[in-house]
C-alpha positions in Angstrom: 33.6 9.5 1.9 32.0 6.0 1.3 28.7 7.0 2.9 28.5 10.2 0.8 29.0 8.2 -2.4 26.4 5.6 -1.2 23.9 8.4 -0.5 24.5 10.0 -3.9 24.0 6.7 -5.6 20.8 6.1 -3.7 19.5 9.5 -4.6 20.4 8.9 -8.3 18.6 5.6 -8.3 15.3 7.5 -7.7 15.9 9.5 -10.9 16.0 13.2 -11.3 12.2 13.7 -11.0 11.1 10.7 -9.0 9.8 11.1 -5.4 11.6 9.3 -2.7 9.6 6.5 -0.9 7.1 7.6 1.8 6.0 5.8 4.9 2.7 5.3 6.6 1.8 3.7 9.9 -1.4 1.6 10.6 -2.6 -0.5 13.5 -5.1 -3.3 12.7 -4.7 -5.9 15.3 -2.1 -8.6 14.8 0.9 -7.1 13.0 1.7 -10.4 11.3 -1.6 -10.1 9.4 -1.3 -6.4 8.6 2.2 -6.9 7.4 1.1 -9.8 5.1 -1.9 -7.8 3.8 0.1 -4.7 3.0 3.1 -6.6 1.5 0.8 -7.7 -1.4 0.0 -4.1 -2.5 1.7 -3.0 -5.7 3.9 -0.1 -5.0 4.6 -1.2 -1.4 8.4 -1.5 -1.0 8.6 -2.8 2.6 6.4 -3.5 5.6 7.9 -3.6 9.1 6.0 -4.9 12.2 6.4 -3.0 15.4 4.9 -0.9 18.2 3.8 2.7 18.3 1.5 5.1 20.0 2.7 4.6 23.6 5.2 6.5 25.7 7.3 3.5 26.8 10.7 3.5 25.1 12.0 0.4 23.4 9.0 -1.8 23.8 9.4 -5.5 23.2 6.9 -8.3 22.4 8.0 -10.6 25.2 8.8 -7.8 27.5 6.8 -4.6 28.2 4.8 -2.9 25.4 2.2 -1.3 27.6 0.4 1.6 26.0 1.6 0.7 22.5 -0.4 -0.5 19.5 0.8 -3.5 17.4 1.3 -1.7 14.1 3.1 -1.8 10.7 5.2 0.8 9.0 4.6 0.7 5.3 7.2 2.1 2.9 5.7 2.8 -0.4 6.4 4.4 -3.8 3.9 7.3 -4.1 4.2 7.2 -7.9 2.7 3.7 -7.9 0.3 3.7 -4.9 -1.1 6.7 -3.1 -1.7 7.3 0.6 -5.4 7.4 -0.2 -5.1 3.9 -1.8 -3.3 2.6 1.3 -6.1 3.9 3.5 -8.6 2.0 1.3 -6.6 -1.1 1.7 -6.3 -0.6 5.5 -10.1 -0.3 6.0 -11.0 -3.5 4.1 -8.5 -5.4 6.3 -9.9 -4.4 9.7 -13.1 -4.5 11.6 -13.7 -0.7 12.1 -16.5 -1.4 14.7 -14.6 -3.5 17.3 -13.8 -1.3 20.3 -12.1 -4.2 22.1 -9.4 -5.2 19.6 -9.4 -7.1 16.3 -10.9 -10.5 15.6 -9.7 -13.0 18.3 -7.1 -10.6 19.6 -8.5 -8.3 22.3 -6.9 -5.6 24.4 -5.5 -2.1 23.9 -2.5 -3.2 21.9 -4.8 -4.8 19.2 -7.0 -1.7 18.6 -7.1 -0.3 15.2 -5.7 3.2 14.4 -4.3 5.3 11.6 -1.2 7.3 12.6 -0.8 10.5 10.6 2.3 12.6 10.2 0.8 15.9 8.8 -2.3 17.8 8.0 -2.7 16.3 4.5 -2.6 12.7 5.9 -5.0 13.8 8.7 -7.5 15.1 6.2 -7.3 12.0 4.0 -7.7 9.7 7.0 -10.7 11.7 8.3 -12.3 11.6 4.9 -11.8 7.9 4.5 -13.2 7.2 8.0 -16.3 9.3 7.2 -16.7 7.4 3.9 -16.6 4.1 5.8 -19.1 5.3 8.3 -21.5 6.5 5.6 -21.2 3.3 3.7 -22.3 1.4 6.8 -25.3 3.6 7.3 -23.8 5.9 9.9 -22.7 3.1 12.2 -20.0 4.4 14.5 -16.4 3.7 13.4 -14.2 3.3 16.4 -10.9 3.3 14.6 -8.9 6.2 15.9 -6.8 8.7 13.9 -3.7 9.7 16.0 -0.6 11.7 15.5 2.4 9.6 14.5 4.9 9.0 17.2 8.1 6.9 17.4 7.8 3.6 15.7 9.7 0.7 17.3 10.3 -2.4 15.1 9.5 -5.6 16.9 12.0 -8.4 17.4 13.3 -10.0 14.1 11.5 -13.3 14.5 8.2 -11.4 14.1 9.2 -9.7 10.9 7.9 -11.4 7.7 6.2 -14.0 9.9 3.7 -15.2 7.2 6.6 -15.7 4.8 8.9 -17.5 7.3 6.2 -19.5 9.0 3.4 -20.1 6.4 1.7 -23.0 8.1 1.7 -21.5 11.6 0.5 -18.2 10.1 -2.3 -19.9 8.2 -3.6 -21.7 11.2 -3.4 -18.6 13.4 -5.2 -16.4 10.8 -7.8 -19.0 10.1 -8.4 -19.9 13.7 -8.7 -16.2 14.6 -11.6 -15.8 12.2 -10.1 -12.8 10.5 -10.9 -13.7 6.9 -14.4 -14.8 7.8 -15.2 -11.6 9.5 -13.7 -9.5 6.8 -15.8 -11.3 4.2 -18.9 -10.5 6.3 -18.1 -6.9 6.6 -16.6 -6.1 3.1 -18.7 -8.2 0.7 -18.5 -5.1 -1.5 -16.1 -2.3 -1.0 -17.3 1.3 -0.4 -15.9 2.4 -3.8 -17.8 -0.3 -5.7 -20.9 2.0 -5.9 
């Protein structure tokens, strides 16, 4: 009975006409950085670091995560921020041309990807990738668009890493050259035209 009441209260908290939160999954190299970047977006409710895209069940950071991407699951309020807006934020926080990983992190688990859950997300993701490619004069964008699969949250000590370990995070991000490369790539955003 208690769980039914809790569920009803949760539904009521969204209001009679409000949409429930949606989720989106993105891989852009180090999940600490992607988590930190998406957490700053107005309308984002929660960002969880984890693994997705592989077939191995229950991957772990210190154990086996072969075949999986480091990714984030973004929970957002679609009445405040759209999936299209999240795609735009994703692109300006990655290097869409690096086929070996992202910034100083190389290897298959650090590749960039957008994980879509339906035809509407697929279409928006494809359109956004084409826009980025056109904006860079037709240069090939290597970021993949893949069907969404099971998302496995990573161990707790990796969650909210930038918030819990600001100094370590700063030195990692700075040392990795992430912001320097992003500034080179995205001096002006595609939608600034």
